[in-house]
N, C-alpha and C positions, 0 to 999 in steps of 0.2 A: 901109788900102792898103797894101800893102808894096814898097817904093821898094827897086830892087834897083838897086846900083851894079857896074858894070860895071869890075873892074880887075886886069888882068892882074900889074900889078906887087905882088902881096900874096895871099898865102896865108891864109885864116884856118883855125885850128884850134877845136878845143874849148874853148879860154879865153875866145874870142868868146863874147860872151853870145846873141848871134843864132843863131850854130851850133849852140852847145850845145840850145839851146831847141827850134828845129827840128828838129835830130838826134835827141835822146834826149826831149825834154820834151813830146811828143806822146802824152799818153795814149789818144787815141781809134785812134791808127795801132799794132797787134799788132806790128809789127817795129820799129817804134821804141821803144815799152814794153819789147821782150825784149832790145834792145839797151843799155836804161837798167838791165835788172834784171842782165845780163851784167855792167855795167860796174862797177856798185855792189858785187855780191858779188865781182868779181876784186879792185878797190881794197880792199876794207874785210873781205877774208876772211869772209865773213859766210853766210847764206843767209836769201833773204828769205821771209818769210809773206807780207806784202804791201808795196804801195808807192802812195803816195798824193802826186802832185802839187798842192801847197795853193792853188797859183794859174795854174791849166793857160790861163787866158783872158787871157795878158797880151800886148798888141799892140807886136811892135816894129817899125818903121817904115824906119829905116835899118840897116844891116850895122854901122854905126860908132857907133852909140848904146852908151852905156854906162848902168853903174847899173841893171840889170834884175835883179831879183828872183825867182828861180825855187828856192822853198824844196821840200823833196822830206822827205816822212817814211816812214822806214820801220820794219814791225817786223819782226822778225827770228824765227826760227822756236822760238826760246828765250823769245819773248814782248818782249822787250826793243824799246823806240825809239831810233830814231838821226835826227836831223833831220839834213839833207846842204843847203850852200850852198855853192857855189864862189866863193872869193877866191882874186883873182888878185894881191890885194898885201898888204903889211903891215897887221897890224889895227889899227884905231884903238882908242882908249879908248872911242867909242861901239859900234863891233864888238864889242869885249870884253864891255861890258856887258847886249849884244843878246845875244850867245852865251851869259852867264849866265842870263838871262831863259829862253831858249829850253831851258836845261838844267835848270832846275826845271820849265819846264814839261811836258817829258817826263820828268821823275821824277814828276811828279803823277800820270800816266797809266798809270805802271806798276803790271800787277795786283799785288795784294796777295796774301800766300798765302791759302788757303781761298775768293778769288773764281772 
């Protein structure tokens, strides 16, 4: 169950995990998915062939919750894969290592010539 906090003194934007997840991370809602596609294509200047939300069943109980992971994998029209994860802080050593692992995983998924 989602606990909504009524706070008139604070405005939340897409840097808030809860707002991002519920506005752009609902792959069952065509409007939400369309906005996500526009957002990705506009920010990265790419054309998306497919978009997969890797963990769509995340439950956020409070708008102030932190550390929710909403990973998005995009396949571009050129066949490349892009892993997207919003970060609002400077990278830690663990995040840097995790991104290297993501990159290696995405490289291994790339279609090889002749496939």
